[in-house]
C-alpha positions in Angstrom: -2.1 -21.6 1.8 -4.5 -23.7 3.5 -7.9 -24.6 2.4 -9.5 -22.5 4.8 -7.5 -19.4 3.8 -7.4 -15.8 5.3 -10.3 -13.9 6.7 -11.0 -10.3 6.4 -9.2 -8.3 9.2 -8.2 -4.7 9.7 -5.7 -2.2 8.7 -4.3 0.9 9.8 -1.9 3.7 7.9 0.9 5.6 9.7 1.0 9.3 8.9 4.4 10.5 10.0 5.5 11.5 6.3 5.5 7.8 5.1 3.4 5.5 3.4 3.2 2.6 6.0 0.5 0.5 6.1 -0.1 -2.3 8.7 -2.9 -4.9 8.0 -4.1 -7.6 10.3 -5.8 -10.7 9.3 -6.8 -14.2 10.8 -5.5 -17.1 9.2 -7.3 -20.4 9.5 -5.8 -23.7 8.4 -6.8 -27.6 8.9 -6.2 -29.2 12.3 -2.6 -30.4 12.7 -1.2 -27.6 10.5 2.5 -26.5 12.1 1.8 -22.8 12.6 4.2 -21.0 15.0 4.9 -17.8 16.5 6.9 -15.5 13.8 6.4 -17.9 11.2 5.8 -16.4 7.7 3.0 -17.0 5.6 3.4 -16.6 1.8 0.6 -16.6 -1.0 1.2 -18.7 -4.1 2.9 -16.5 -6.2 5.0 -14.7 -3.4 3.2 -11.2 -3.6 1.6 -11.4 -0.4 4.0 -12.1 2.7 2.5 -12.3 6.4 3.7 -12.5 9.7 2.4 -14.7 12.6 1.9 -12.8 15.6 1.7 -14.4 18.6 0.7 -17.9 19.7 -1.8 -19.9 17.4 -5.1 -21.1 19.0 -5.9 -24.7 18.1 -10.0 -25.2 18.2 -10.2 -29.3 17.9 -13.7 -29.7 19.3 -15.6 -27.6 17.1 -17.7 -28.4 14.2 -14.9 -26.9 11.8 -12.1 -28.0 14.1 -9.0 -25.7 13.0 -5.8 -23.8 13.8 -6.1 -19.9 13.9 -3.2 -17.6 14.0 -3.4 -13.6 13.4 -1.2 -12.4 11.0 0.2 -8.9 10.3 1.8 -7.4 6.8 3.4 -4.3 6.4 3.4 -2.6 3.4 5.5 0.8 2.5 
């Protein structure tokens, strides 16, 4: 994981006789980090697996230059 980490996002539950929960978050990484659509990001102990959704955004001209990507985790 990057030094910037994952920020709080949103989640939703599907109530069609299943226990599916979809959680979305924003991943922020240092400028230059290679993040691509459909990449997977896994935490250090392997218990959380996130999929990059869409194309990451690059913010090179801000006080905190970074790469941001929307992530999705589906459990259940």
